[in-house]
DRENFI-69792 format. One record per residue (C-alpha): residue number from 0; x negated, y negated, z. Coordinates in nm, 3 decimals, always signed. Layout:
N
SITE NUM X Y Z $
...
***
This chain:
243
SITE 0 +11.009 -2.682 -15.493 $
SITE 1 +10.901 -2.781 -15.148 $
SITE 2 +10.743 -2.570 -14.870 $
SITE 3 +10.436 -2.713 -14.722 $
SITE 4 +10.246 -3.013 -14.850 $
SITE 5 +9.874 -3.066 -14.919 $
SITE 6 +9.628 -3.237 -15.186 $
SITE 7 +9.263 -3.305 -15.176 $
SITE 8 +9.019 -3.512 -15.400 $
SITE 9 +8.677 -3.508 -15.532 $
SITE 10 +8.442 -3.745 -15.673 $
SITE 11 +8.263 -3.689 -16.000 $
SITE 12 +8.151 -3.979 -16.268 $
SITE 13 +8.020 -3.868 -16.603 $
SITE 14 +8.001 -4.108 -16.915 $
SITE 15 +8.108 -4.093 -17.277 $
SITE 16 +8.340 -4.239 -17.512 $
SITE 17 +8.710 -4.349 -17.409 $
SITE 18 +8.987 -4.179 -17.615 $
SITE 19 +9.302 -4.167 -17.411 $
SITE 20 +9.239 -4.364 -17.093 $
SITE 21 +9.627 -4.462 -17.083 $
SITE 22 +9.762 -4.101 -17.186 $
SITE 23 +9.666 -3.752 -17.088 $
SITE 24 +9.347 -3.661 -17.247 $
SITE 25 +9.393 -3.251 -17.315 $
SITE 26 +9.133 -2.971 -17.325 $
SITE 27 +8.811 -3.135 -17.174 $
SITE 28 +8.704 -3.057 -16.834 $
SITE 29 +8.712 -3.319 -16.568 $
SITE 30 +8.498 -3.576 -16.717 $
SITE 31 +8.547 -3.972 -16.721 $
SITE 32 +8.442 -4.179 -16.996 $
SITE 33 +8.231 -4.510 -16.954 $
SITE 34 +8.518 -4.708 -17.008 $
SITE 35 +8.743 -4.501 -16.787 $
SITE 36 +8.476 -4.545 -16.496 $
SITE 37 +8.489 -4.909 -16.587 $
SITE 38 +8.853 -4.931 -16.568 $
SITE 39 +8.851 -4.782 -16.213 $
SITE 40 +8.931 -4.422 -16.270 $
SITE 41 +8.813 -4.155 -16.029 $
SITE 42 +8.834 -3.790 -16.068 $
SITE 43 +9.006 -3.605 -15.828 $
SITE 44 +8.890 -3.266 -15.918 $
SITE 45 +8.536 -3.240 -16.068 $
SITE 46 +8.587 -2.930 -16.297 $
SITE 47 +8.374 -2.697 -16.079 $
SITE 48 +8.435 -2.718 -15.721 $
SITE 49 +8.688 -2.794 -15.441 $
SITE 50 +8.481 -3.101 -15.339 $
SITE 51 +8.700 -3.383 -15.218 $
SITE 52 +9.002 -3.153 -15.125 $
SITE 53 +9.069 -2.998 -14.779 $
SITE 54 +9.345 -2.799 -14.642 $
SITE 55 +9.650 -2.977 -14.471 $
SITE 56 +9.526 -3.060 -14.126 $
SITE 57 +9.216 -2.870 -14.184 $
SITE 58 +8.838 -3.010 -14.217 $
SITE 59 +8.799 -2.859 -14.542 $
SITE 60 +8.935 -2.609 -14.807 $
SITE 61 +8.762 -2.301 -14.684 $
SITE 62 +9.039 -2.023 -14.615 $
SITE 63 +9.268 -2.150 -14.894 $
SITE 64 +9.366 -1.935 -15.206 $
SITE 65 +9.255 -2.223 -15.430 $
SITE 66 +8.982 -2.142 -15.697 $
SITE 67 +8.809 -2.292 -15.985 $
SITE 68 +8.812 -2.096 -16.331 $
SITE 69 +8.734 -2.206 -16.675 $
SITE 70 +8.705 -2.559 -16.553 $
SITE 71 +9.069 -2.539 -16.427 $
SITE 72 +9.164 -2.574 -16.031 $
SITE 73 +9.397 -2.242 -16.004 $
SITE 74 +9.597 -2.056 -15.746 $
SITE 75 +9.636 -1.705 -15.813 $
SITE 76 +9.972 -1.555 -15.741 $
SITE 77 +10.029 -1.402 -15.406 $
SITE 78 +10.083 -1.051 -15.425 $
SITE 79 +10.247 -1.015 -15.063 $
SITE 80 +9.892 -0.881 -14.942 $
SITE 81 +9.774 -1.226 -14.834 $
SITE 82 +9.925 -1.292 -14.505 $
SITE 83 +9.764 -1.657 -14.475 $
SITE 84 +10.092 -1.814 -14.597 $
SITE 85 +10.114 -2.147 -14.793 $
SITE 86 +9.790 -2.323 -14.794 $
SITE 87 +9.817 -2.653 -14.970 $
SITE 88 +9.552 -2.870 -15.020 $
SITE 89 +9.548 -3.246 -15.002 $
SITE 90 +9.284 -3.524 -15.117 $
SITE 91 +9.048 -3.623 -14.849 $
SITE 92 +9.118 -3.990 -14.925 $
SITE 93 +9.442 -4.168 -14.903 $
SITE 94 +9.638 -4.386 -15.152 $
SITE 95 +9.903 -4.666 -15.158 $
SITE 96 +9.924 -4.828 -15.509 $
SITE 97 +9.783 -4.583 -15.772 $
SITE 98 +9.803 -4.440 -16.119 $
SITE 99 +9.767 -4.056 -16.074 $
SITE 100 +9.746 -3.850 -16.407 $
SITE 101 +9.688 -3.460 -16.458 $
SITE 102 +9.743 -3.188 -16.686 $
SITE 103 +9.906 -2.873 -16.582 $
SITE 104 +10.053 -2.526 -16.672 $
SITE 105 +10.246 -2.277 -16.474 $
SITE 106 +10.309 -1.908 -16.494 $
SITE 107 +10.646 -1.760 -16.583 $
SITE 108 +10.879 -1.789 -16.284 $
SITE 109 +10.655 -2.012 -16.131 $
SITE 110 +10.734 -2.305 -15.877 $
SITE 111 +10.470 -2.562 -15.750 $
SITE 112 +10.459 -2.923 -15.691 $
SITE 113 +10.223 -3.250 -15.675 $
SITE 114 +10.326 -3.463 -15.356 $
SITE 115 +10.221 -3.807 -15.277 $
SITE 116 +10.259 -4.009 -14.959 $
SITE 117 +10.150 -3.733 -14.748 $
SITE 118 +10.119 -3.786 -14.388 $
SITE 119 +9.927 -3.560 -14.150 $
SITE 120 +10.120 -3.687 -13.824 $
SITE 121 +10.403 -3.438 -13.928 $
SITE 122 +10.448 -3.104 -13.840 $
SITE 123 +10.517 -3.014 -14.227 $
SITE 124 +10.329 -3.148 -14.540 $
SITE 125 +10.622 -3.366 -14.637 $
SITE 126 +10.567 -3.610 -14.912 $
SITE 127 +10.746 -3.724 -15.241 $
SITE 128 +10.728 -3.433 -15.457 $
SITE 129 +10.688 -3.439 -15.830 $
SITE 130 +10.846 -3.097 -15.910 $
SITE 131 +10.630 -2.833 -16.137 $
SITE 132 +10.833 -2.548 -16.199 $
SITE 133 +10.933 -2.286 -16.486 $
SITE 134 +11.297 -2.447 -16.549 $
SITE 135 +11.381 -2.142 -16.782 $
SITE 136 +11.315 -1.855 -16.501 $
SITE 137 +11.277 -1.993 -16.146 $
SITE 138 +11.612 -1.984 -15.949 $
SITE 139 +11.574 -2.292 -15.788 $
SITE 140 +11.556 -2.494 -16.092 $
SITE 141 +11.908 -2.362 -16.155 $
SITE 142 +12.028 -2.551 -15.850 $
SITE 143 +12.022 -2.879 -16.057 $
SITE 144 +11.838 -3.143 -16.225 $
SITE 145 +11.700 -3.252 -15.907 $
SITE 146 +11.504 -2.954 -15.857 $
SITE 147 +11.372 -2.913 -16.224 $
SITE 148 +11.026 -3.036 -16.368 $
SITE 149 +10.933 -3.400 -16.314 $
SITE 150 +11.204 -3.456 -16.036 $
SITE 151 +11.148 -3.631 -15.726 $
SITE 152 +11.210 -3.297 -15.558 $
SITE 153 +11.569 -3.266 -15.428 $
SITE 154 +11.609 -3.632 -15.438 $
SITE 155 +11.639 -3.774 -15.778 $
SITE 156 +11.641 -3.604 -16.092 $
SITE 157 +11.440 -3.695 -16.415 $
SITE 158 +11.597 -3.740 -16.756 $
SITE 159 +11.522 -3.668 -17.111 $
SITE 160 +11.209 -3.435 -17.001 $
SITE 161 +10.999 -3.324 -17.291 $
SITE 162 +10.875 -3.022 -17.091 $
SITE 163 +10.672 -2.735 -17.246 $
SITE 164 +10.739 -2.378 -17.172 $
SITE 165 +10.569 -2.179 -16.892 $
SITE 166 +10.208 -2.096 -16.976 $
SITE 167 +10.148 -2.427 -17.208 $
SITE 168 +9.971 -2.719 -17.086 $
SITE 169 +10.173 -3.048 -16.990 $
SITE 170 +10.042 -3.392 -16.899 $
SITE 171 +10.183 -3.571 -16.606 $
SITE 172 +10.161 -3.926 -16.414 $
SITE 173 +10.288 -4.105 -16.143 $
SITE 174 +10.254 -4.456 -16.113 $
SITE 175 +10.312 -4.653 -15.774 $
SITE 176 +10.275 -5.026 -15.812 $
SITE 177 +10.415 -5.210 -15.517 $
SITE 178 +10.747 -5.070 -15.422 $
SITE 179 +10.820 -4.928 -15.792 $
SITE 180 +10.757 -4.564 -15.850 $
SITE 181 +10.754 -4.393 -16.189 $
SITE 182 +10.726 -4.019 -16.317 $
SITE 183 +10.578 -3.931 -16.662 $
SITE 184 +10.582 -3.622 -16.849 $
SITE 185 +10.403 -3.559 -17.157 $
SITE 186 +10.373 -3.936 -17.224 $
SITE 187 +10.731 -4.006 -17.158 $
SITE 188 +10.862 -4.208 -16.863 $
SITE 189 +11.138 -3.991 -16.726 $
SITE 190 +11.217 -4.129 -16.363 $
SITE 191 +11.174 -4.468 -16.210 $
SITE 192 +11.254 -4.577 -15.857 $
SITE 193 +11.208 -4.812 -15.602 $
SITE 194 +11.067 -4.741 -15.234 $
SITE 195 +11.308 -4.862 -14.977 $
SITE 196 +11.620 -4.950 -15.209 $
SITE 197 +11.974 -4.876 -15.117 $
SITE 198 +11.992 -4.611 -15.414 $
SITE 199 +11.701 -4.433 -15.291 $
SITE 200 +11.822 -4.433 -14.930 $
SITE 201 +12.165 -4.279 -15.046 $
SITE 202 +11.978 -4.006 -15.260 $
SITE 203 +11.759 -3.912 -14.958 $
SITE 204 +12.064 -3.888 -14.764 $
SITE 205 +12.201 -3.629 -14.969 $
SITE 206 +11.885 -3.423 -14.963 $
SITE 207 +11.711 -3.180 -14.742 $
SITE 208 +11.498 -3.479 -14.637 $
SITE 209 +11.781 -3.658 -14.469 $
SITE 210 +11.703 -3.787 -14.130 $
SITE 211 +11.302 -3.766 -14.176 $
SITE 212 +11.163 -4.064 -14.010 $
SITE 213 +11.016 -4.304 -14.276 $
SITE 214 +11.067 -4.091 -14.563 $
SITE 215 +11.123 -4.268 -14.868 $
SITE 216 +10.963 -4.580 -14.725 $
SITE 217 +10.600 -4.468 -14.650 $
SITE 218 +10.354 -4.635 -14.921 $
SITE 219 +10.022 -4.482 -14.836 $
SITE 220 +9.911 -4.124 -14.782 $
SITE 221 +9.748 -3.822 -14.933 $
SITE 222 +9.781 -3.657 -15.259 $
SITE 223 +9.885 -3.271 -15.221 $
SITE 224 +9.861 -2.971 -15.431 $
SITE 225 +10.119 -2.722 -15.342 $
SITE 226 +10.077 -2.352 -15.273 $
SITE 227 +10.434 -2.205 -15.339 $
SITE 228 +10.267 -1.852 -15.388 $
SITE 229 +10.307 -1.884 -15.768 $
SITE 230 +10.029 -1.920 -16.018 $
SITE 231 +9.956 -2.255 -16.131 $
SITE 232 +9.644 -2.442 -16.314 $
SITE 233 +9.533 -2.822 -16.296 $
SITE 234 +9.261 -2.992 -16.490 $
SITE 235 +9.172 -3.357 -16.569 $
SITE 236 +9.306 -3.460 -16.241 $
SITE 237 +9.216 -3.846 -16.208 $
SITE 238 +9.327 -4.144 -15.994 $
SITE 239 +9.306 -4.542 -16.055 $
SITE 240 +9.375 -4.742 -15.750 $
SITE 241 +9.611 -5.065 -15.834 $
SITE 242 +9.463 -5.378 -15.646 $
***
C-alpha cells in the first residue's frame, strides 16, 4: 500500500561465476558475478550497510528505522513506541530506463512496496509502486487486485501471480524500456503497461493518484523502499541501466 515513498542505492562490485543474471538468484547476499558486472549490473544494496540509500528529502539514512541483519536490509515492525513516523529510503541515484531485480519476504499481515520514478519536488514520496503485501491477511489487499502483490498500486492489477506466502522469499522485477513497463513476480511477467497511454491515464483517473501532475508520464526518478510500519526484508537488490 501507499504512504510515503523513498528508496536509496549502494555500490558494490564483486566477482564470481554467473548463474542467474536474468532471473533472481536466491540465497546469496548482494554479490555480483564477473559476467553480471560486465553486463552492467550494479548492486543497490551491498549486503552490509545502508550505503547508497538516504531518507526522502534527507542527506542520508540516519534516523530511519532500516537496518541490516544477516545480509538482508530489513525494517523492524513499529510497535507504536517509535514516533518518527514513516521513514522511507530512496536511492541516491535516479533511473529512467532500467532493469531492477530484488528478493523480498514480508511478515504476516505486512504491507510495503518498492516505488520507482520517485521525485523529490513533491510533498509526498509519490511514485509508481510495486505493491508488496500479505494478500491473505492485510485488509488493504481485500479491497481488490489493484492493491495486491505485484500490482501497480491502486492503478493496475497484476494477473496470474505466483506469489509465495508471507514469511517466504519471493523474487521481483521491474523492467522499464522506453515507455514500456513490466512487473515480474517469481520469474513470471504479471503486468505490462505503457507510460502516457490512454489506458494508463484512464486507470489513474480512477485511482487515488487522480489529478497529480505528471503522474504516469514521468520517466526518471529515485527507487524507494517503503516504511509502512510492518516488517519486511530485502536482499540481492540490483539494477541495470538500459541505454
